[in-house]
N, C-alpha and C positions, 0 to 999 in steps of 0.2 A: 637335444635335437633342435635343429633350426630349419626353417623353411628353405634355406639356401641349398641344402643337400637333397631336396626332393625334386622329382621331375616336375617341370613346369610346362606341360603341353597345352598352352593356351590356344584357343581358337574355337571354331564352330563345330558342334557335335549334334548328331541326330539321335534322339531317344529311340529305343527299339520299338516302342508303341507309336512312334510318330512325334512330331514336334521338334523344333530346333532350339538349341541352347548355345550360349557362349560361355566357355569356361574362362572365368576372370582371374582366378588365383587358386593356389593351394595354401590354405592357412593352417594354423595349429590351434588345437583346443585341448585343455586338460579334461580328463574324463575319469570317472570312478573315484573311489575312496583313496586309491593309491596315487592319484594325481598323474596317471598315465597321460602322455602327450600323444594325441591322435591327429593325423593329417586330415583335413576336411577340404573337399572341393567346394568352391564358391562359384556359382554359375547363374546366368540370367536367361530367362525365357524370352525368345524373340517375339512371341505373340503379344505379350502384355508387359514385358519388362520386369516381371517379378524376380526378385533375387532369392535363390535357393541355396541350401547347404546340405551336404551329406558326406559321410566318411569317404575319403578318397578311394579306399578299397572297394566300396560299393559302387562308386561312380565308374570305376574301370573294370568291374567284375563282369563275368559272363552270366547270363540268365537263361532260363528255359523259355524260348520263344516258339512260335508256330513251326519254325524250320529247324528245331534243335537248339543247341546252345549258341547264343549270339551275344555280342557285347551290349551291356545296358546302354552305353553311350558310345557311338562310333564316330570317328572324324567324318565330317560332312564336306561336300564341295564348298569352296570359299572359306576354308577353315582358318585362314589367317584373319586376325582382327584388324 
């Protein structure tokens, strides 16, 4: 697997609890004893510049919010970097 085959929807996102983040890249990490390759979202918080990572599946998944199932991170206005 290479990062070239993964979607690269870079830009500005809003977390479902608030806060804005910039998706910087989708990287790859080996995980588990089998050496499974897992795509990870690499993103930066607007408020303080902290760099975060989480599995890409989690970044793009839907979660239980106050108004039902919502995207964990949704594209935000000004989403182009």
